[in-house]
Steps between C-alpha positions, in 0.01 A plus 500: 500500500418338167571126501518333160474122507633305202322165487234646723227241444660221705452442871781734603398785270129483578574451869727803515227703331246386759730585787656825375254678269325680785829673580670525161404510134547146369545444127444135411680393184457193284589373154123514451380843612136384506594234756667768711186716477289210624737442793498871579119516499490197728743668741290815517176307553649270763629792704180698451316205652714550809435872508842588364563741213790404277695630203578226250500477123586232248735564207767329289832407660667787313248751633557368851872572462434842349254603770667363812748663734576156640477194275434150636602205282231253609621232261605135505871480428432314174317806362746766611723512193222503239302761694790737563613470137176663390501787751676835524501795738659358816760776515535656847200308633491276805443142386397237756581134435311237702613243240629160614657255252364167625479153347343176622606137480316320777592800717551869438851633451669829420589518131682830440628624164872527435497858631441354848147617577184618329574853620847502346354357180239776494759767577691410181182550296401837643652841418797589720300779665217267613492467878448130570375382839430142609192467723189287570673177389396279789126573522259226388359625169136403554494656848529848350140484373349371824415827668398322818849351530762692692834534323701466818839443339844653492595639158868487416596797279817508290633777277814686403301826509459612861230759426293261287529238773358740760212598271406135451530430873261790563257349246519167683410672826173610337392136524400414860717239673761483224842578641768621254861416579811627323666181375792664322606551135380321187798268534309309771173482303556130429473428872165677523363333188612152609295520821181455295564140384593417860162633615320304229675177601418555866136565412480192277675263740312613809156558348520871581370805313632852460836430660700819537790648690512747786820625659501643850 
């Protein structure tokens, strides 16, 4: 599978490359393609140092969309609209949103757009044929890049496209200890997204790190 990551030079994008590029071709995108190339080279060298061969390359965000079978929007919510406005080619592709609209005023709180959730906001800005899936929302961003850390979390997955949902759940299973769970349609995406500010508040108030969720 070819995984294109828009905004691929942040913790989530680089972390996904480190954890998936030995199994899939990862295409790291950025507004600055040279920055994506540097991140890609770092991914390859880091994994080589662990005796792991990987497939990763850095490109522009548009090239990541063009080259990927599955596209991850590894973006802060504030950058979603401006980034998507400059990109084309999402037709018929699976698009993963781990985006959480969060604000802070002494504490973290869920701050959704008028559409109701980041996912529903994104859906309105993608072609009708794009296959949007919500996943990876409640994983601590910096933990992705710590290869010695176990991502032992549940991953709630929402989509209106049953086949796309199953493909993304299979991708999640490629990451040891992550447990994908079908959380329903996009209509419930706000519930999934709003868990993240709760986790951040718990971590802040209890001096904890990497707080996550696991359902069993």
